[in-house]
C-alpha positions in Angstrom: 0.0 0.0 0.0 1.5 3.4 -1.0 1.6 6.4 1.2 -1.0 9.1 0.5 0.5 12.3 -1.2 1.5 15.1 1.1 -0.6 18.2 1.4 2.1 20.1 -0.5 2.0 17.7 -3.4 -1.8 17.8 -3.6 -1.8 21.7 -3.5 0.8 22.0 -6.2 -1.1 19.5 -8.4 -4.3 21.3 -7.9 -2.8 24.7 -8.8 -0.7 23.3 -11.6 -3.9 22.3 -13.4 -4.9 26.0 -13.5 -1.5 27.7 -14.1 -1.5 31.5 -13.5 -5.0 31.5 -11.9 -5.0 32.7 -8.3 -7.0 31.0 -5.6 -7.7 31.9 -2.0 -6.7 29.4 0.7 -10.4 28.5 1.1 -10.8 27.8 -2.6 -7.6 25.6 -2.5 -8.8 23.8 0.6 -12.2 23.0 -1.0 -10.6 21.9 -4.3 -8.1 19.7 -2.5 -10.6 18.2 -0.2 -12.8 17.2 -3.1 -9.9 15.2 -4.5 -9.1 13.4 -1.3 -12.0 11.0 -1.0 -13.8 12.7 1.8 -10.7 13.9 3.8 -11.2 17.5 4.9 -8.3 19.9 4.5 -8.4 22.9 6.8 -7.8 26.5 5.5 -5.1 27.0 8.1 -3.1 24.0 6.9 -3.4 25.3 3.3 -2.2 28.8 4.2 0.8 27.4 6.0 1.6 25.0 3.1 1.2 27.7 0.5 3.4 30.2 2.4 6.1 27.5 2.7 5.8 26.6 -1.0 5.9 30.3 -2.0 9.1 30.8 0.1 10.6 27.9 -1.8 9.6 29.4 -5.2 7.3 26.5 -6.0 4.2 28.7 -5.9 3.5 32.4 -6.3 1.7 34.5 -3.7 -0.4 36.5 -6.2 -1.8 38.9 -3.5 -1.1 39.5 0.2 -4.6 40.7 1.0 -6.7 38.8 0.4 -4.1 36.1 0.3 -4.1 34.3 -3.1 -1.7 31.8 -4.5 -1.0 30.5 -8.0 1.2 28.0 -9.8 3.9 30.0 -11.6 3.5 30.3 -15.4 6.7 29.6 -17.1 7.4 31.4 -20.3 8.6 29.4 -23.2 12.0 30.2 -24.6 12.4 30.9 -28.4 13.5 27.3 -29.0 10.1 26.1 -27.8 11.4 24.5 -24.6 10.1 25.4 -21.2 
């Protein structure tokens, strides 16, 4: 039996499916909870996770008030590679 994904992994996956679109922690918590077969994810846990991921450069804090986070959109270089 494999371990369930970490909250950070699930948050990144959720936001990566909508690159560049900003979400509030509540929206992220609701979206993530819907993917976890009935497990509830709290807003506080999402805020902490998103702030940590933003500090690592893995997410972008799009707005400080209200807090919103997004998966970074990477521009393609002229060769067509990302």
